[in-house]
C-alpha positions as CSV (number, residue, x, y, z in Angstrom):
1,M,85.8,100.4,139.2
2,S,85.2,104.1,140.2
3,R,86.9,107.1,138.7
4,Q,86.8,110.8,139.0
5,W,86.8,112.8,135.8
6,L,86.2,116.5,135.7
7,N,85.1,116.2,139.3
8,L,82.1,114.1,138.3
9,P,81.4,110.5,139.5
10,G,81.9,107.9,136.8
11,Q,82.6,104.4,135.8
12,I,85.2,103.3,133.4
13,I,85.5,100.2,131.2
14,I,88.8,99.6,129.5
15,I,88.5,98.2,125.9
16,P,91.5,96.5,124.1
17,M,94.3,98.8,123.0
18,S,93.9,101.3,125.8
19,K,90.4,102.5,124.6
20,S,87.7,103.2,127.2
21,I,84.1,104.0,127.7
22,I,83.2,106.1,130.7
23,A,79.8,106.9,132.2
24,I,79.5,110.2,134.1
25,K,76.6,112.3,135.4
26,G,76.8,115.9,134.2
27,D,76.3,118.6,131.7
28,I,77.6,117.6,128.2
29,T,78.0,121.2,127.2
30,L,80.8,121.8,129.8
31,L,83.0,119.0,128.6
32,K,86.3,119.9,126.9
33,V,86.5,117.0,124.5
34,D,87.1,116.8,120.8
35,A,83.4,116.3,120.1
36,I,80.1,116.1,121.9
37,V,77.0,114.5,120.3
38,N,73.8,116.2,120.0
39,A,70.5,114.2,120.3
40,A,69.0,116.3,117.5
41,N,65.6,116.4,115.7
42,N,65.5,115.9,111.9
43,S,65.7,119.6,111.2
44,L,69.0,120.1,113.2
45,L,67.7,123.6,114.2
46,G,67.4,123.1,117.9
47,G,64.7,121.9,120.2
48,G,64.3,120.9,123.8
49,G,66.5,118.9,126.2
50,V,70.1,118.4,125.3
51,D,69.5,119.7,121.7
52,G,68.4,123.0,123.1
53,A,71.1,123.2,125.7
54,I,73.8,122.5,123.1
55,H,72.4,125.2,120.7
56,A,72.1,127.7,123.6
57,A,75.7,127.0,124.8
58,A,77.2,127.0,121.3
59,G,75.7,130.3,120.2
60,P,74.1,131.5,116.9
61,G,76.9,130.2,114.7
62,L,75.8,126.6,115.3
63,L,72.2,127.3,114.2
64,E,73.5,129.1,111.0
65,E,75.8,126.1,110.2
66,C,73.0,123.6,110.8
67,R,70.7,125.5,108.4
68,G,73.2,124.8,105.7
69,L,73.1,121.0,106.4
70,K,69.4,120.9,105.5
71,G,68.5,118.3,108.1
72,C,69.5,114.7,108.9
73,P,67.6,111.4,108.6
74,T,67.0,109.2,111.6
75,G,70.1,107.0,112.3
76,E,72.5,109.3,110.5
77,A,74.9,112.0,111.8
78,R,76.3,115.3,110.7
79,I,79.2,117.2,112.1
80,T,79.6,121.0,112.8
81,R,82.0,123.2,114.6
82,G,81.5,123.7,118.3
83,Y,81.5,127.4,118.3
84,N,81.2,128.7,122.0
85,L,81.4,125.1,123.4
86,P,84.6,123.8,124.9
87,A,84.3,120.9,122.4
88,R,85.8,121.5,119.0
89,F,83.0,119.7,117.2
90,V,79.3,118.8,117.6
91,I,78.1,115.6,116.0
92,H,74.4,115.7,115.5
93,T,72.4,112.4,115.3
94,V,68.7,111.9,115.1
95,G,67.5,109.0,117.3
96,P,64.3,107.0,116.7
97,I,61.0,107.7,118.4
98,W,59.9,104.9,120.6
99,R,56.9,103.2,119.1
100,G,56.8,100.0,121.3
101,G,59.9,98.3,120.0
102,G,58.5,96.6,117.0
103,S,59.4,99.3,114.4
104,G,63.1,98.8,114.2
105,E,63.9,101.2,117.0
106,D,66.8,99.2,118.4
107,E,68.6,99.0,115.0
108,M,68.1,102.7,114.4
109,L,69.5,103.6,117.8
110,S,72.5,101.4,117.2
111,L,73.0,103.0,113.9
112,C,73.1,106.5,115.5
113,Y,76.0,105.5,117.7
114,R,77.8,103.8,114.7
115,S,77.2,106.8,112.4
116,C,78.7,109.3,115.0
117,L,81.7,107.1,115.6
118,E,82.3,106.8,111.8
119,L,82.2,110.6,111.6
120,A,84.6,110.9,114.5
121,E,87.0,108.5,112.8
122,K,86.9,110.6,109.6
123,H,87.7,113.7,111.6
124,G,90.5,112.2,113.8
125,I,88.5,112.7,117.0
126,K,90.0,111.0,120.0
127,E,87.5,111.8,122.7
128,I,83.7,111.9,122.1
129,A,80.9,112.5,124.6
130,F,77.4,111.1,124.0
131,P,74.1,112.0,125.7
132,S,71.5,109.2,126.2
133,V,70.1,109.4,122.6
134,S,66.3,109.0,122.2
135,T,65.5,108.6,125.9
136,G,64.0,112.1,126.5
137,A,61.2,113.4,124.4
138,Y,61.5,110.5,122.0
139,G,60.6,108.0,124.8
140,F,63.0,105.2,124.3
141,P,63.2,103.2,127.5
142,V,66.5,104.1,129.2
143,E,67.4,100.6,130.4
144,R,67.1,99.2,126.9
145,A,68.7,102.2,125.3
146,S,71.8,102.2,127.5
147,K,72.5,98.6,126.7
148,I,72.2,99.3,122.9
149,A,74.5,102.4,123.4
150,V,77.2,100.6,125.4
151,E,77.3,97.6,123.0
152,S,77.4,99.9,119.9
153,M,80.2,102.0,121.5
154,R,82.2,98.9,122.4
155,S,81.8,97.4,119.0
156,A,82.7,100.6,117.3
157,L,85.8,101.1,119.5
158,E,87.1,97.7,118.5
159,I,87.3,98.7,114.9
160,R,87.8,102.5,114.9
161,G,91.4,103.7,114.9
162,S,91.3,107.3,116.1
163,V,88.7,107.2,118.9
164,E,90.2,106.4,122.2
165,K,87.6,107.5,124.8
166,V,83.9,107.5,124.7
167,I,82.0,109.2,127.4
168,A,78.3,108.5,128.2
169,V,77.1,111.7,129.8
170,C,74.0,111.0,131.9
171,F,71.6,113.7,132.9
172,N,70.2,112.1,136.1
173,D,70.7,109.2,138.5
174,Q,68.3,106.9,136.7
175,V,70.2,107.3,133.4
176,Y,73.6,106.9,135.1
177,D,72.5,103.8,137.0
178,C,71.3,102.2,133.7
179,Y,74.6,103.0,131.9
180,W,76.6,101.7,135.0
181,R,74.8,98.4,134.8
182,A,75.3,98.1,131.0
183,L,79.0,98.9,131.3
184,K,79.4,96.2,134.0
185,E,77.8,93.7,131.6
186,I,80.4,94.1,128.8
């Protein structure tokens, strides 16, 4: 079913206990939610794509805090303050680089989403927004990644207490269409 949220087109799927997953097309740095997720590199010190956009919008305080974290392994997540972002927190996760699908990429991508949602639970986060992790410079096929992301989100929402809304923020029509199809399948 269609829904307007922050004047952006989106799809909503209701999960038991009034929890939801929403797919929207837009700019993750503009969302006023408890936390946004950064598709980071292992250094956590900024980069291109959504990583660079989040660092630019958050300001220098984010980079300084990230320096103190001393990086993050693929599949794990770290949390920082949001600084100049409307979101209170940034949860940084490092997705897998696509190597053809035979190197555990699916499992590592799923672990990214689960790790982020575990941190969200620990910090009492109710609303969290994810980009399409690993589908930019890391080359993970969007159709495959969206299915893994939606299933990981759904599974985590069923067992996580504080998280009530998960927002998949899609940066273009192709990504949005893939998430929309993945949401219809659950």
